C-alpha atoms as an extended CHARMM CRD file, in Angstrom:
* protein
*
       109  EXT
         1         1  MET       CA            -13.1790000000      136.9700000000      261.2170000000  PROA      1               0.0000000000
         2         2  ILE       CA            -16.6130000000      135.4880000000      260.6320000000  PROA      2               0.0000000000
         3         3  THR       CA            -19.3870000000      136.5630000000      263.0140000000  PROA      3               0.0000000000
         4         4  ILE       CA            -22.2110000000      134.5420000000      264.5180000000  PROA      4               0.0000000000
         5         5  ILE       CA            -24.8100000000      136.2540000000      262.3100000000  PROA      5               0.0000000000
         6         6  GLN       CA            -22.8000000000      135.3610000000      259.2060000000  PROA      6               0.0000000000
         7         7  VAL       CA            -22.6720000000      131.7120000000      260.2950000000  PROA      7               0.0000000000
         8         8  LEU       CA            -26.4270000000      131.7200000000      260.9650000000  PROA      8               0.0000000000
         9         9  MET       CA            -27.1690000000      133.3040000000      257.5980000000  PROA      9               0.0000000000
        10        10  ILE       CA            -24.9640000000      130.7970000000      255.7900000000  PROA      10              0.0000000000
        11        11  LEU       CA            -26.5140000000      127.8410000000      257.6200000000  PROA      11              0.0000000000
        12        12  PHE       CA            -30.0510000000      129.0660000000      256.9560000000  PROA      12              0.0000000000
        13        13  ALA       CA            -29.3350000000      129.7680000000      253.2810000000  PROA      13              0.0000000000
        14        14  ALA       CA            -27.7490000000      126.3290000000      252.8570000000  PROA      14              0.0000000000
        15        15  PHE       CA            -30.7690000000      124.7080000000      254.5180000000  PROA      15              0.0000000000
        16        16  ALA       CA            -33.1970000000      126.6990000000      252.3640000000  PROA      16              0.0000000000
        17        17  TRP       CA            -31.2560000000      125.8330000000      249.2240000000  PROA      17              0.0000000000
        18        18  SER       CA            -31.3930000000      122.1370000000      250.1520000000  PROA      18              0.0000000000
        19        19  ARG       CA            -35.1930000000      122.4390000000      250.3420000000  PROA      19              0.0000000000
        20        20  VAL       CA            -35.1920000000      124.0090000000      246.8660000000  PROA      20              0.0000000000
        21        21  ALA       CA            -33.0590000000      121.1670000000      245.5170000000  PROA      21              0.0000000000
        22        22  LEU       CA            -35.4580000000      118.6130000000      247.0160000000  PROA      22              0.0000000000
        23        23  ARG       CA            -38.4340000000      120.3910000000      245.4170000000  PROA      23              0.0000000000
        24        24  LEU       CA            -36.6720000000      120.1750000000      242.0530000000  PROA      24              0.0000000000
        25        25  LYS       CA            -35.8980000000      116.5060000000      242.5990000000  PROA      25              0.0000000000
        26        26  ASP       CA            -39.5440000000      115.6560000000      243.3440000000  PROA      26              0.0000000000
        27        27  LYS       CA            -40.6110000000      117.9210000000      240.4580000000  PROA      27              0.0000000000
        28        28  SER       CA            -42.6010000000      120.3240000000      242.6290000000  PROA      28              0.0000000000
        29        29  ILE       CA            -40.8590000000      123.2590000000      240.9770000000  PROA      29              0.0000000000
        30        30  ARG       CA            -39.5750000000      123.9630000000      237.4870000000  PROA      30              0.0000000000
        31        31  VAL       CA            -35.9520000000      124.4950000000      236.5060000000  PROA      31              0.0000000000
        32        32  PHE       CA            -36.4750000000      128.2750000000      236.1910000000  PROA      32              0.0000000000
        33        33  GLU       CA            -37.7670000000      128.4230000000      239.7560000000  PROA      33              0.0000000000
        34        34  PHE       CA            -34.8190000000      126.3270000000      240.9150000000  PROA      34              0.0000000000
        35        35  ILE       CA            -32.3990000000      128.7340000000      239.2340000000  PROA      35              0.0000000000
        36        36  PHE       CA            -34.1960000000      131.7590000000      240.7260000000  PROA      36              0.0000000000
        37        37  TRP       CA            -34.1360000000      130.3940000000      244.2790000000  PROA      37              0.0000000000
        38        38  SER       CA            -30.6010000000      129.0710000000      243.9060000000  PROA      38              0.0000000000
        39        39  ALA       CA            -29.4570000000      132.5620000000      242.9210000000  PROA      39              0.0000000000
        40        40  ILE       CA            -31.2040000000      134.0450000000      245.9590000000  PROA      40              0.0000000000
        41        41  TRP       CA            -29.7570000000      131.5910000000      248.4860000000  PROA      41              0.0000000000
        42        42  LEU       CA            -26.3010000000      131.4240000000      246.9390000000  PROA      42              0.0000000000
        43        43  GLY       CA            -26.2500000000      135.2350000000      246.8000000000  PROA      43              0.0000000000
        44        44  ILE       CA            -27.0280000000      135.3650000000      250.5070000000  PROA      44              0.0000000000
        45        45  ILE       CA            -24.1680000000      132.9520000000      251.1730000000  PROA      45              0.0000000000
        46        46  LEU       CA            -21.8070000000      134.9820000000      248.9680000000  PROA      46              0.0000000000
        47        47  PHE       CA            -22.6800000000      138.2900000000      250.6120000000  PROA      47              0.0000000000
        48        48  SER       CA            -22.4710000000      136.7180000000      254.0640000000  PROA      48              0.0000000000
        49        49  LEU       CA            -18.9430000000      135.5370000000      253.3320000000  PROA      49              0.0000000000
        50        50  THR       CA            -17.8420000000      138.7880000000      251.6520000000  PROA      50              0.0000000000
        51        51  PRO       CA            -19.7600000000      141.7580000000      253.0860000000  PROA      51              0.0000000000
        52        52  ALA       CA            -17.2570000000      144.1100000000      251.4300000000  PROA      52              0.0000000000
        53        53  LEU       CA            -18.6310000000      143.0230000000      248.0500000000  PROA      53              0.0000000000
        54        54  LEU       CA            -22.1330000000      144.1130000000      249.0650000000  PROA      54              0.0000000000
        55        55  GLN       CA            -20.7030000000      147.4220000000      250.3140000000  PROA      55              0.0000000000
        56        56  PHE       CA            -18.8920000000      147.9300000000      246.9910000000  PROA      56              0.0000000000
        57        57  ILE       CA            -22.0800000000      147.2690000000      244.9990000000  PROA      57              0.0000000000
        58        58  SER       CA            -24.0900000000      149.6250000000      247.2010000000  PROA      58              0.0000000000
        59        59  ASN       CA            -21.4590000000      152.3580000000      246.7490000000  PROA      59              0.0000000000
        60        60  VAL       CA            -21.5520000000      151.8990000000      242.9680000000  PROA      60              0.0000000000
        61        61  LEU       CA            -25.3390000000      152.2840000000      243.0690000000  PROA      61              0.0000000000
        62        62  GLY       CA            -25.0650000000      155.3910000000      245.2540000000  PROA      62              0.0000000000
        63        63  ILE       CA            -26.4880000000      153.7820000000      248.3870000000  PROA      63              0.0000000000
        64        64  GLN       CA            -24.6900000000      154.6700000000      251.6180000000  PROA      64              0.0000000000
        65        65  ARG       CA            -25.0260000000      151.4140000000      253.5640000000  PROA      65              0.0000000000
        66        66  ALA       CA            -24.8950000000      147.8170000000      252.3320000000  PROA      66              0.0000000000
        67        67  THR       CA            -27.7700000000      146.9490000000      254.6570000000  PROA      67              0.0000000000
        68        68  ASP       CA            -29.9730000000      149.4690000000      252.8840000000  PROA      68              0.0000000000
        69        69  LEU       CA            -29.2120000000      147.8290000000      249.5420000000  PROA      69              0.0000000000
        70        70  ALA       CA            -30.0720000000      144.4090000000      250.9640000000  PROA      70              0.0000000000
        71        71  ILE       CA            -33.3820000000      145.7470000000      252.2790000000  PROA      71              0.0000000000
        72        72  TYR       CA            -34.2440000000      147.4700000000      248.9710000000  PROA      72              0.0000000000
        73        73  VAL       CA            -33.5250000000      144.3250000000      246.9800000000  PROA      73              0.0000000000
        74        74  SER       CA            -35.4680000000      142.1990000000      249.4700000000  PROA      74              0.0000000000
        75        75  ILE       CA            -38.5240000000      144.4370000000      249.1910000000  PROA      75              0.0000000000
        76        76  ILE       CA            -38.3850000000      144.3320000000      245.3890000000  PROA      76              0.0000000000
        77        77  VAL       CA            -38.1090000000      140.5270000000      245.3940000000  PROA      77              0.0000000000
        78        78  LEU       CA            -41.0030000000      140.2480000000      247.8650000000  PROA      78              0.0000000000
        79        79  PHE       CA            -43.2300000000      142.4460000000      245.6940000000  PROA      79              0.0000000000
        80        80  TYR       CA            -42.3540000000      140.3430000000      242.6490000000  PROA      80              0.0000000000
        81        81  LEU       CA            -43.1790000000      137.1350000000      244.5050000000  PROA      81              0.0000000000
        82        82  MET       CA            -46.4410000000      138.6060000000      245.8170000000  PROA      82              0.0000000000
        83        83  PHE       CA            -47.4040000000      139.5300000000      242.2640000000  PROA      83              0.0000000000
        84        84  ARG       CA            -46.7130000000      135.9670000000      241.0850000000  PROA      84              0.0000000000
        85        85  VAL       CA            -48.8030000000      134.5320000000      243.9090000000  PROA      85              0.0000000000
        86        86  TYR       CA            -51.6250000000      136.9680000000      243.1050000000  PROA      86              0.0000000000
        87        87  VAL       CA            -51.6000000000      135.9460000000      239.4380000000  PROA      87              0.0000000000
        88        88  LYS       CA            -51.6800000000      132.2360000000      240.3410000000  PROA      88              0.0000000000
        89        89  VAL       CA            -54.4960000000      132.6670000000      242.8550000000  PROA      89              0.0000000000
        90        90  ASP       CA            -56.5120000000      134.7240000000      240.3800000000  PROA      90              0.0000000000
        91        91  LYS       CA            -56.0560000000      132.0730000000      237.6790000000  PROA      91              0.0000000000
        92        92  GLN       CA            -57.0920000000      129.3240000000      240.1000000000  PROA      92              0.0000000000
        93        93  GLY       CA            -60.1870000000      131.3340000000      240.9700000000  PROA      93              0.0000000000
        94        94  GLN       CA            -61.0610000000      131.6030000000      237.2840000000  PROA      94              0.0000000000
        95        95  ASP       CA            -60.4570000000      127.8710000000      236.7790000000  PROA      95              0.0000000000
        96        96  ILE       CA            -62.6620000000      127.0010000000      239.7630000000  PROA      96              0.0000000000
        97        97  THR       CA            -65.4040000000      129.2610000000      238.4080000000  PROA      97              0.0000000000
        98        98  LYS       CA            -65.2760000000      127.4410000000      235.0480000000  PROA      98              0.0000000000
        99        99  VAL       CA            -65.4470000000      124.0150000000      236.6960000000  PROA      99              0.0000000000
       100       100  VAL       CA            -68.3450000000      125.0080000000      238.9420000000  PROA      100             0.0000000000
       101       101  ARG       CA            -70.1780000000      126.5420000000      235.9870000000  PROA      101             0.0000000000
       102       102  ASN       CA            -69.7180000000      123.3670000000      233.9270000000  PROA      102             0.0000000000
       103       103  VAL       CA            -70.8890000000      121.1410000000      236.7920000000  PROA      103             0.0000000000
       104       104  ALA       CA            -73.9390000000      123.3430000000      237.3610000000  PROA      104             0.0000000000
       105       105  LEU       CA            -74.8420000000      123.2640000000      233.6700000000  PROA      105             0.0000000000
       106       106  LYS       CA            -74.4890000000      119.4630000000      233.5620000000  PROA      106             0.0000000000
       107       107  LYS       CA            -76.7300000000      119.0510000000      236.6210000000  PROA      107             0.0000000000
       108       108  LYS       CA            -79.3320000000      121.3380000000      235.0590000000  PROA      108             0.0000000000
       109       109  LYS       CA            -79.5740000000      119.0640000000      232.0040000000  PROA      109             0.0000000000
């Protein structure tokens, strides 16, 4: 029997995946990013439909509860995404510094 939370998770994951597909279509993201996000959202759908699979994986990894495994994986993914955002912001800051420096040097001449 499927529960309300499972239905909500499946609906949200399907909606989120549709947004990812649209971003790929309008070329806002690359194919690698599409594959990454598709794996995330399709994994959520899979584990929502078959919670026993998540419990099996958590038992194999020595984790008592499937929810704990989901939280651990979520935290790891969030840290990875935060790192990627940090790297992009830092690079943009460096690029802006170069542009401003070039404009200042041109105005000085």
